[in-house]
C-alpha atoms as an extended CHARMM CRD file, in Angstrom:
* protein
*
       160  EXT
         1         1  MET       CA              0.2080000000        0.0600000000        0.7660000000  PROA      1               0.0000000000
         2         2  VAL       CA              2.5350000000        2.3290000000        1.1040000000  PROA      2               0.0000000000
         3         3  LYS       CA              4.4120000000        1.4220000000       -2.3190000000  PROA      3               0.0000000000
         4         4  MET       CA              1.3180000000        2.6450000000       -4.6170000000  PROA      4               0.0000000000
         5         5  GLN       CA              0.8430000000        5.5440000000       -2.3040000000  PROA      5               0.0000000000
         6         6  ASN       CA              4.5410000000        6.6880000000       -3.1670000000  PROA      6               0.0000000000
         7         7  LYS       CA              4.1570000000        5.8850000000       -6.9630000000  PROA      7               0.0000000000
         8         8  LEU       CA              0.4220000000        7.9080000000       -7.4060000000  PROA      8               0.0000000000
         9         9  GLN       CA              2.5430000000       10.8620000000       -5.2680000000  PROA      9               0.0000000000
        10        10  GLU       CA              5.8320000000       10.8570000000       -7.8880000000  PROA      10              0.0000000000
        11        11  LEU       CA              2.8640000000       11.0000000000      -10.9620000000  PROA      11              0.0000000000
        12        12  ALA       CA              1.4850000000       13.5830000000       -9.2940000000  PROA      12              0.0000000000
        13        13  ARG       CA              4.2770000000       15.3030000000       -8.6660000000  PROA      13              0.0000000000
        14        14  GLU       CA              5.1160000000       14.5940000000      -12.8710000000  PROA      14              0.0000000000
        15        15  MET       CA              1.9400000000       15.9660000000      -13.6320000000  PROA      15              0.0000000000
        16        16  ASP       CA              2.6050000000       19.0630000000      -11.9080000000  PROA      16              0.0000000000
        17        17  GLY       CA              5.7110000000       19.7110000000      -14.0750000000  PROA      17              0.0000000000
        18        18  SER       CA              4.3760000000       19.1650000000      -17.2510000000  PROA      18              0.0000000000
        19        19  PHE       CA              1.3940000000       21.3330000000      -15.8770000000  PROA      19              0.0000000000
        20        20  VAL       CA              3.9590000000       24.0980000000      -15.1230000000  PROA      20              0.0000000000
        21        21  ASP       CA              5.9860000000       23.6740000000      -18.2120000000  PROA      21              0.0000000000
        22        22  GLU       CA              2.3400000000       24.3490000000      -20.3590000000  PROA      22              0.0000000000
        23        23  LEU       CA              1.8520000000       27.1370000000      -18.3240000000  PROA      23              0.0000000000
        24        24  HSD       CA              4.5970000000       28.7800000000      -19.2700000000  PROA      24              0.0000000000
        25        25  LYS       CA              4.6130000000       27.7600000000      -22.7390000000  PROA      25              0.0000000000
        26        26  LEU       CA              1.6920000000       29.8770000000      -22.3850000000  PROA      26              0.0000000000
        27        27  GLY       CA              3.3250000000       32.4600000000      -20.7960000000  PROA      27              0.0000000000
        28        28  MET       CA              1.4610000000       32.5500000000      -17.5800000000  PROA      28              0.0000000000
        29        29  PRO       CA              3.9300000000       32.6440000000      -14.5380000000  PROA      29              0.0000000000
        30        30  TYR       CA              4.1810000000       29.9670000000      -11.8940000000  PROA      30              0.0000000000
        31        31  SER       CA              2.8000000000       31.5830000000       -8.9100000000  PROA      31              0.0000000000
        32        32  THR       CA             -0.7720000000       32.4050000000      -10.6890000000  PROA      32              0.0000000000
        33        33  VAL       CA             -1.2900000000       28.9250000000       -9.8360000000  PROA      33              0.0000000000
        34        34  GLY       CA              0.5070000000       28.2600000000       -6.7740000000  PROA      34              0.0000000000
        35        35  ASN       CA             -1.5200000000       31.2510000000       -5.4340000000  PROA      35              0.0000000000
        36        36  PHE       CA             -4.8140000000       30.3750000000       -6.8780000000  PROA      36              0.0000000000
        37        37  GLN       CA             -7.9090000000       31.8500000000       -5.7310000000  PROA      37              0.0000000000
        38        38  SER       CA            -11.5130000000       30.9600000000       -7.0280000000  PROA      38              0.0000000000
        39        39  SER       CA            -12.8220000000       33.6590000000       -8.7130000000  PROA      39              0.0000000000
        40        40  LEU       CA            -15.2170000000       34.3310000000      -11.8880000000  PROA      40              0.0000000000
        41        41  LEU       CA            -12.5940000000       36.2870000000      -14.2040000000  PROA      41              0.0000000000
        42        42  LEU       CA            -11.2860000000       33.8550000000      -16.6840000000  PROA      42              0.0000000000
        43        43  ASP       CA             -9.3370000000       34.6540000000      -19.9440000000  PROA      43              0.0000000000
        44        44  GLU       CA            -10.8000000000       31.8860000000      -21.8070000000  PROA      44              0.0000000000
        45        45  SER       CA             -8.2860000000       32.1090000000      -24.4320000000  PROA      45              0.0000000000
        46        46  VAL       CA             -5.5780000000       31.0950000000      -22.3420000000  PROA      46              0.0000000000
        47        47  VAL       CA             -7.9940000000       27.7540000000      -22.0170000000  PROA      47              0.0000000000
        48        48  ILE       CA             -7.0700000000       24.0370000000      -24.0630000000  PROA      48              0.0000000000
        49        49  GLY       CA             -8.7560000000       21.0460000000      -24.0820000000  PROA      49              0.0000000000
        50        50  ARG       CA            -12.1410000000       21.9540000000      -22.4110000000  PROA      50              0.0000000000
        51        51  GLU       CA            -14.7580000000       23.0000000000      -24.7640000000  PROA      51              0.0000000000
        52        52  SER       CA            -16.5780000000       19.5560000000      -25.6400000000  PROA      52              0.0000000000
        53        53  ASP       CA            -16.7860000000       19.2090000000      -21.5040000000  PROA      53              0.0000000000
        54        54  LYS       CA            -18.1110000000       22.6360000000      -21.6320000000  PROA      54              0.0000000000
        55        55  ARG       CA            -20.6700000000       21.9980000000      -24.0660000000  PROA      55              0.0000000000
        56        56  GLU       CA            -21.1890000000       18.4630000000      -22.3100000000  PROA      56              0.0000000000
        57        57  VAL       CA            -21.8580000000       20.2700000000      -18.7820000000  PROA      57              0.0000000000
        58        58  ILE       CA            -24.1290000000       23.1570000000      -20.7380000000  PROA      58              0.0000000000
        59        59  LYS       CA            -26.1750000000       20.7970000000      -22.3330000000  PROA      59              0.0000000000
        60        60  LEU       CA            -26.7080000000       18.4570000000      -19.2180000000  PROA      60              0.0000000000
        61        61  LEU       CA            -27.9740000000       22.0490000000      -17.4020000000  PROA      61              0.0000000000
        62        62  LEU       CA            -30.4920000000       22.9490000000      -19.7500000000  PROA      62              0.0000000000
        63        63  ASP       CA            -31.8780000000       18.9830000000      -20.1350000000  PROA      63              0.0000000000
        64        64  GLU       CA            -35.6430000000       19.6650000000      -19.0470000000  PROA      64              0.0000000000
        65        65  LYS       CA            -35.2740000000       16.0930000000      -18.2600000000  PROA      65              0.0000000000
        66        66  MET       CA            -32.4340000000       16.2140000000      -15.6150000000  PROA      66              0.0000000000
        67        67  GLY       CA            -33.9020000000       16.0190000000      -11.9840000000  PROA      67              0.0000000000
        68        68  GLY       CA            -36.7870000000       13.7720000000      -12.4300000000  PROA      68              0.0000000000
        69        69  ARG       CA            -39.8640000000       14.4750000000      -10.4680000000  PROA      69              0.0000000000
        70        70  SER       CA            -37.9600000000       16.1250000000       -7.9590000000  PROA      70              0.0000000000
        71        71  ASN       CA            -36.7160000000       18.6620000000      -10.2440000000  PROA      71              0.0000000000
        72        72  LEU       CA            -33.5280000000       18.8910000000       -8.8280000000  PROA      72              0.0000000000
        73        73  SER       CA            -29.9500000000       17.7950000000      -10.1100000000  PROA      73              0.0000000000
        74        74  VAL       CA            -26.5370000000       18.0790000000       -9.0650000000  PROA      74              0.0000000000
        75        75  ILE       CA            -23.7590000000       17.9010000000      -11.5720000000  PROA      75              0.0000000000
        76        76  ALA       CA            -20.0890000000       17.0880000000       -9.9320000000  PROA      76              0.0000000000
        77        77  ILE       CA            -17.2660000000       17.7280000000      -11.3590000000  PROA      77              0.0000000000
        78        78  VAL       CA            -14.5080000000       15.0960000000       -9.8640000000  PROA      78              0.0000000000
        79        79  GLY       CA            -11.0060000000       14.7480000000      -10.2100000000  PROA      79              0.0000000000
        80        80  MET       CA             -7.2840000000       15.5080000000       -8.8930000000  PROA      80              0.0000000000
        81        81  GLU       CA             -6.2460000000       18.3720000000       -7.9160000000  PROA      81              0.0000000000
        82        82  GLY       CA             -4.9320000000       20.4530000000      -11.0350000000  PROA      82              0.0000000000
        83        83  VAL       CA             -7.1850000000       18.6670000000      -13.6420000000  PROA      83              0.0000000000
        84        84  GLY       CA             -9.0490000000       22.1330000000      -14.2580000000  PROA      84              0.0000000000
        85        85  LYS       CA            -12.2970000000       21.7630000000      -12.6870000000  PROA      85              0.0000000000
        86        86  THR       CA            -12.4600000000       24.9880000000      -11.3550000000  PROA      86              0.0000000000
        87        87  ILE       CA            -11.8840000000       26.3870000000      -14.9170000000  PROA      87              0.0000000000
        88        88  LEU       CA            -14.1290000000       24.2620000000      -16.3400000000  PROA      88              0.0000000000
        89        89  ALA       CA            -17.1470000000       25.0640000000      -13.8030000000  PROA      89              0.0000000000
        90        90  GLN       CA            -16.5140000000       28.7400000000      -14.7700000000  PROA      90              0.0000000000
        91        91  LEU       CA            -16.2290000000       28.3120000000      -18.3650000000  PROA      91              0.0000000000
        92        92  VAL       CA            -20.0550000000       27.1250000000      -17.9460000000  PROA      92              0.0000000000
        93        93  TYR       CA            -20.9290000000       29.6660000000      -14.9370000000  PROA      93              0.0000000000
        94        94  ASN       CA            -20.0930000000       32.0620000000      -17.5290000000  PROA      94              0.0000000000
        95        95  ASN       CA            -21.4390000000       31.2730000000      -20.5890000000  PROA      95              0.0000000000
        96        96  VAL       CA            -24.0170000000       33.6820000000      -21.2740000000  PROA      96              0.0000000000
        97        97  ASP       CA            -26.3100000000       30.8490000000      -22.5850000000  PROA      97              0.0000000000
        98        98  LEU       CA            -27.5210000000       29.8940000000      -19.4020000000  PROA      98              0.0000000000
        99        99  ASP       CA            -27.8590000000       32.9380000000      -18.1520000000  PROA      99              0.0000000000
       100       100  SER       CA            -31.7460000000       33.4020000000      -19.1710000000  PROA      100             0.0000000000
       101       101  ASN       CA            -32.4140000000       30.0620000000      -18.0180000000  PROA      101             0.0000000000
       102       102  PHE       CA            -31.8790000000       30.6280000000      -14.9270000000  PROA      102             0.0000000000
       103       103  ASN       CA            -34.1040000000       32.8890000000      -11.9840000000  PROA      103             0.0000000000
       104       104  LEU       CA            -30.4620000000       32.7810000000       -9.5420000000  PROA      104             0.0000000000
       105       105  GLU       CA            -26.8840000000       32.0780000000      -10.2760000000  PROA      105             0.0000000000
       106       106  ASN       CA            -24.4860000000       31.7530000000       -7.4550000000  PROA      106             0.0000000000
       107       107  TRP       CA            -20.9190000000       30.8510000000       -7.1870000000  PROA      107             0.0000000000
       108       108  VAL       CA            -19.4020000000       29.8860000000       -3.6060000000  PROA      108             0.0000000000
       109       109  SER       CA            -16.0190000000       29.2910000000       -2.4890000000  PROA      109             0.0000000000
       110       110  VAL       CA            -15.3550000000       26.8400000000        0.4570000000  PROA      110             0.0000000000
       111       111  PHE       CA            -12.1010000000       25.8430000000        1.6610000000  PROA      111             0.0000000000
       112       112  VAL       CA            -11.3770000000       22.1370000000        2.5760000000  PROA      112             0.0000000000
       113       113  GLU       CA            -12.7350000000       22.9100000000        6.3140000000  PROA      113             0.0000000000
       114       114  TYR       CA            -15.6420000000       23.9220000000        4.6870000000  PROA      114             0.0000000000
       115       115  ASN       CA            -18.5130000000       25.2590000000        6.8380000000  PROA      115             0.0000000000
       116       116  ILE       CA            -22.1370000000       24.6550000000        6.0070000000  PROA      116             0.0000000000
       117       117  GLU       CA            -23.1490000000       27.9370000000        7.6540000000  PROA      117             0.0000000000
       118       118  ARG       CA            -21.0780000000       30.2630000000        5.9810000000  PROA      118             0.0000000000
       119       119  VAL       CA            -22.0670000000       28.0710000000        2.6640000000  PROA      119             0.0000000000
       120       120  THR       CA            -25.5960000000       28.6560000000        3.0100000000  PROA      120             0.0000000000
       121       121  ARG       CA            -25.0820000000       32.1940000000        4.5940000000  PROA      121             0.0000000000
       122       122  SER       CA            -23.3200000000       33.0280000000        1.1730000000  PROA      122             0.0000000000
       123       123  ILE       CA            -25.9720000000       31.3640000000       -1.0410000000  PROA      123             0.0000000000
       124       124  PHE       CA            -28.8730000000       33.2280000000        0.9350000000  PROA      124             0.0000000000
       125       125  GLU       CA            -27.2990000000       36.8010000000        0.6980000000  PROA      125             0.0000000000
       126       126  CYS       CA            -26.4770000000       36.1240000000       -3.1380000000  PROA      126             0.0000000000
       127       127  ALA       CA            -29.8580000000       35.5600000000       -3.6030000000  PROA      127             0.0000000000
       128       128  CYS       CA            -31.2520000000       37.7970000000       -1.1690000000  PROA      128             0.0000000000
       129       129  ARG       CA            -29.6290000000       40.4020000000       -1.6810000000  PROA      129             0.0000000000
       130       130  GLU       CA            -28.6150000000       41.3070000000        1.2730000000  PROA      130             0.0000000000
       131       131  LYS       CA            -27.3420000000       40.6190000000        4.6770000000  PROA      131             0.0000000000
       132       132  VAL       CA            -28.2750000000       37.5060000000        6.9340000000  PROA      132             0.0000000000
       133       133  LYS       CA            -29.8860000000       38.7100000000       10.0430000000  PROA      133             0.0000000000
       134       134  LEU       CA            -30.9440000000       35.1960000000       11.0580000000  PROA      134             0.0000000000
       135       135  SER       CA            -28.0570000000       33.7680000000       13.8470000000  PROA      135             0.0000000000
       136       136  ASP       CA            -29.1290000000       29.7160000000       13.7500000000  PROA      136             0.0000000000
       137       137  LEU       CA            -28.5400000000       27.6640000000       10.7080000000  PROA      137             0.0000000000
       138       138  GLU       CA            -32.3390000000       25.5620000000       10.6550000000  PROA      138             0.0000000000
       139       139  PRO       CA            -33.9400000000       29.2370000000        9.9740000000  PROA      139             0.0000000000
       140       140  ILE       CA            -31.4920000000       30.9440000000        7.4610000000  PROA      140             0.0000000000
       141       141  GLN       CA            -32.2190000000       26.9210000000        5.7430000000  PROA      141             0.0000000000
       142       142  MET       CA            -35.9410000000       27.5840000000        5.7270000000  PROA      142             0.0000000000
       143       143  ARG       CA            -35.9700000000       31.3090000000        4.2650000000  PROA      143             0.0000000000
       144       144  LEU       CA            -33.9590000000       29.7950000000        1.4150000000  PROA      144             0.0000000000
       145       145  GLU       CA            -35.9330000000       27.5200000000        0.5550000000  PROA      145             0.0000000000
       146       146  GLU       CA            -39.1220000000       30.2680000000        0.6590000000  PROA      146             0.0000000000
       147       147  ILE       CA            -36.6890000000       32.1390000000       -1.7600000000  PROA      147             0.0000000000
       148       148  LEU       CA            -35.9560000000       29.4170000000       -3.6460000000  PROA      148             0.0000000000
       149       149  ASN       CA            -38.9060000000       27.5420000000       -3.6900000000  PROA      149             0.0000000000
       150       150  GLY       CA            -40.1110000000       27.3570000000       -7.6890000000  PROA      150             0.0000000000
       151       151  LYS       CA            -36.5920000000       28.6670000000       -8.9250000000  PROA      151             0.0000000000
       152       152  LYS       CA            -34.8390000000       27.3830000000      -11.3000000000  PROA      152             0.0000000000
       153       153  PHE       CA            -31.4100000000       28.3300000000       -9.8990000000  PROA      153             0.0000000000
       154       154  LEU       CA            -27.4540000000       27.4820000000      -10.4770000000  PROA      154             0.0000000000
       155       155  ILE       CA            -25.4630000000       26.9520000000       -7.5200000000  PROA      155             0.0000000000
       156       156  VAL       CA            -21.8990000000       26.2540000000       -8.2150000000  PROA      156             0.0000000000
       157       157  VAL       CA            -19.9390000000       25.1100000000       -4.7480000000  PROA      157             0.0000000000
       158       158  ASP       CA            -16.0910000000       25.1120000000       -5.3440000000  PROA      158             0.0000000000
       159       159  GLY       CA            -13.9350000000       23.5920000000       -2.9790000000  PROA      159             0.0000000000
       160       160  PHE       CA            -10.2750000000       24.6320000000       -2.8740000000  PROA      160             0.0000000000
């Protein structure tokens, strides 16, 4: 098991090195990746190879059959660190074709030790465009449910 873990770590380091080389070829310094913070600002001209993934996620988001009877869909973008999950989410989120399809769009960044109350507050504040005046999580969730009920919304929860 230890050998396998060491081999995986070695492969990850090699992939990081290749990724950094590609960034340098594009004229981007390594520090922009090392200090990355989730943001909606994205220069799409430097993104390579994500167009088909972007189209596929947008297609899923616009599919009226998604969600079934509950009318709720969750699309997870998963993968190893550094493969471009956040970039793909940014490409989709910033797509103008989605603007007219959702009553609410929200981007929430969470840390490894995320706090459900902070995430819920962030979603609430975006939906209401006001600061949360409630102190406990349950009333915030109940109020958020009232606000979102019957609406079509897109919420991206990005972890870093």
